[in-house]
Structure formats: structure tokens, C-alpha cells
C-alpha atoms as one frame of an Amber mdcrd trajectory, in Angstrom:
protein
 -24.981   5.718-101.444 -21.515   4.345-100.605 -19.701   7.760-101.272 -21.969
   9.420 -99.025 -21.226   6.782 -96.400 -17.148   7.631 -96.519 -17.822  10.982
 -97.044 -19.609  11.542 -93.431 -16.953   9.146 -91.642 -14.411  11.138 -92.929
 -16.195  14.619 -91.421 -16.699  13.089 -88.437 -13.150  11.799 -88.042 -12.055
  15.680 -88.757 -13.994  17.091 -85.700 -12.742  14.500 -84.055  -9.411  15.296
 -84.261 -10.255  18.788 -84.626 -12.164  18.511 -80.696  -9.121  16.259 -79.557
  -6.749  19.269 -80.170  -9.366  21.721 -78.848  -9.026  19.799 -75.695  -5.453
  19.365 -76.141  -5.037  23.559 -75.837  -7.465  23.955 -73.050  -5.472  21.483
 -71.125  -2.192  22.975 -71.469  -3.963  26.123 -70.958  -5.031  25.693 -67.227
  -1.881  23.812 -66.397  -0.093  26.746 -67.328  -2.346  28.978 -64.896  -2.105
  26.825 -62.673   1.564  26.743 -62.808   1.761  30.309 -63.125  -0.797  31.049
 -59.814   1.226  28.770 -57.510   5.020  30.724 -58.051   2.657  34.198 -57.964
   1.615  31.929 -54.227   5.437  31.256 -53.616   7.038  33.866 -54.303   5.001
  36.867 -52.810   6.203  37.214 -49.889   9.477  38.246 -51.586   8.576  39.856
 -53.914   7.165  42.759 -51.765  10.130  42.629 -49.379  12.942  42.750 -51.620
  10.930  44.213 -54.867   7.955  46.887 -53.621   9.824  48.366 -50.423  12.461
  49.003 -52.245  12.755  52.486 -54.379  11.102  52.041 -58.037  14.341  52.132
 -60.514  13.750  51.759 -64.360  14.553  47.289 -63.349  11.567  47.629 -60.791
   9.631  47.893 -64.036  11.285  46.057 -65.830  10.113  43.064 -62.979   6.999
  44.417 -62.801   6.374  44.438 -66.480   7.990  40.682 -67.467   6.048  39.148
 -63.999   3.032  39.997 -64.885   2.299  40.603 -68.247   2.001  36.745 -67.754
  -0.807  37.505 -66.219  -3.018  38.427 -69.874  -2.627  34.317 -70.169  -6.561
  34.069 -68.599  -7.267  36.625 -70.491  -6.905  34.571 -73.968  -7.844  31.509
 -72.533 -11.370  32.978 -71.935 -10.967  34.230 -75.287 -10.335  30.983 -76.919
 -12.765  29.265 -74.604 -16.046  31.843 -75.611 -16.107  33.041 -71.732 -15.731
  36.208 -72.941 -16.700  37.659 -76.667 -13.888  39.295 -78.380 -14.862  41.029
 -81.799
């Protein structure tokens, strides 16, 4: 009987650690998205003036890819938080 109680305690401790790690992961993702959106809101007007109103070059495409590939972060967050189903 004592062995069963010890096993249950161990399983509960493992579950608590897993849930703590999951919460930390969600918190980091939310902080990351918040900073990303804050940065976008601060620099959007300058971006429109200096990037999008000028003729397109390969550097413009590179800039757009680097800047907006980070928008995949919310998709990742939804996937890990089970907000969307990815088979």
C-alpha cells in the first residue's frame, strides 16, 4: 500500500512539473507576441514611408520576409495551446 502511495505522489509531482513548464511556455509566447505587436505598432508609419513607398528591390522582399515571418508566432501559439487542430 505504501508503494502505491509513493507512486501516486511521484506521478502527481511529474504532472505538476509538466503543467508548470507548459504555463511558462505560454507566458513566454504571450510576452513575445506582445512585444512583436508593440514593435509593429511603433514602426508601421516609418515602414510605410521608407519601405513600401519606394521602388521594390530584392532587399525590400528580404525585409518583408524577415519582418513578417514572425507573424507565424501566433499560429504556433494557437497550435500548442490547442486553439487550432493540426493533424
